[in-house]
C-alpha positions in Angstrom: 0.1 -0.2 0.2 1.1 3.6 -1.1 1.1 6.8 1.4 -1.1 9.4 -0.1 2.0 11.5 0.2 3.8 10.0 -2.4 1.1 10.2 -5.2 0.6 12.9 -7.6 -1.8 13.5 -10.5 0.3 13.4 -13.8 -0.6 16.7 -16.2 -2.6 16.2 -19.1 0.6 17.6 -21.2 3.1 15.8 -19.9 3.7 12.3 -21.5 4.3 9.0 -19.4 8.0 8.5 -20.5 8.3 12.5 -19.0 6.6 11.5 -16.2 8.7 8.8 -15.4 11.8 10.6 -16.0 10.9 13.3 -13.3 8.9 11.6 -11.0 11.2 11.0 -8.3 12.6 14.5 -7.8 9.1 15.9 -8.3 7.9 14.0 -5.4 10.7 14.6 -3.2 10.5 18.9 -3.9 6.7 18.3 -3.5 6.8 16.5 -0.3 9.5 18.9 1.1 7.7 21.9 0.6 3.8 21.3 1.2 3.8 18.5 3.5 7.3 19.2 5.5 8.1 23.0 5.6 4.1 23.9 4.5 5.7 26.6 2.4 3.1 29.2 2.0 2.9 32.8 0.1 5.6 35.6 1.6 7.7 33.0 3.1 11.4 32.6 2.3 12.8 29.3 1.1 16.5 28.4 0.4 17.0 25.8 -2.5 20.4 24.2 -2.5 21.9 23.6 -5.8 18.9 25.1 -7.7 20.4 24.1 -11.2 19.9 20.1 -10.4 17.0 18.2 -11.3 15.5 18.7 -7.8 16.4 22.2 -7.5 14.6 23.6 -10.7 11.6 21.4 -9.7 11.7 22.7 -5.8 12.2 26.2 -7.4 9.3 25.9 -9.9 6.7 24.7 -7.1 7.9 27.1 -4.3 7.1 30.4 -6.9 4.0 28.5 -7.6 3.1 29.0 -3.9 3.9 32.4 -3.9 7.3 32.1 -1.8 10.6 34.2 -2.3 13.7 31.7 -3.3 16.9 32.1 -2.5 19.6 29.5 -4.1 23.1 28.2 -4.2 24.8 27.2 -7.4 27.6 25.2 -7.8 29.4 26.8 -10.5 29.3 30.1 -12.6 27.5 28.2 -15.4 24.7 27.0 -12.9 24.5 30.6 -11.5 23.8 31.9 -14.9 21.2 29.3 -15.8 19.2 30.3 -12.3 19.6 33.8 -13.4 17.4 33.3 -16.3 14.3 31.6 -14.0 11.4 33.6 -14.6 9.9 34.8 -12.4 13.6 35.5 -10.7 15.3 34.0 -7.8 15.8 36.6 -5.3 19.6 35.5 -4.8 21.9 33.3 -6.4 25.3 32.1 -4.7 28.2 30.0 -5.9 28.8 27.7 -2.7 
């Protein structure tokens, strides 16, 4: 039996192949932001390694919830990637 916190609906525009490839990081990010931190509009969240698969999903989910997002980057290339996000990330630091 699977706990309901580990289930999410697949959006209609996402193929089953795309969904299978992103499910692990997506569920982890959703669980962390929704169930563990109870992230709500106006709160701030720090996403470590924001350019990673987990980080990019977590940033998008946090923005969707109306949070202020701060992130770290592991390289200048990753920092430049984060700077292209819309809505913009408040701050990105190379760590």
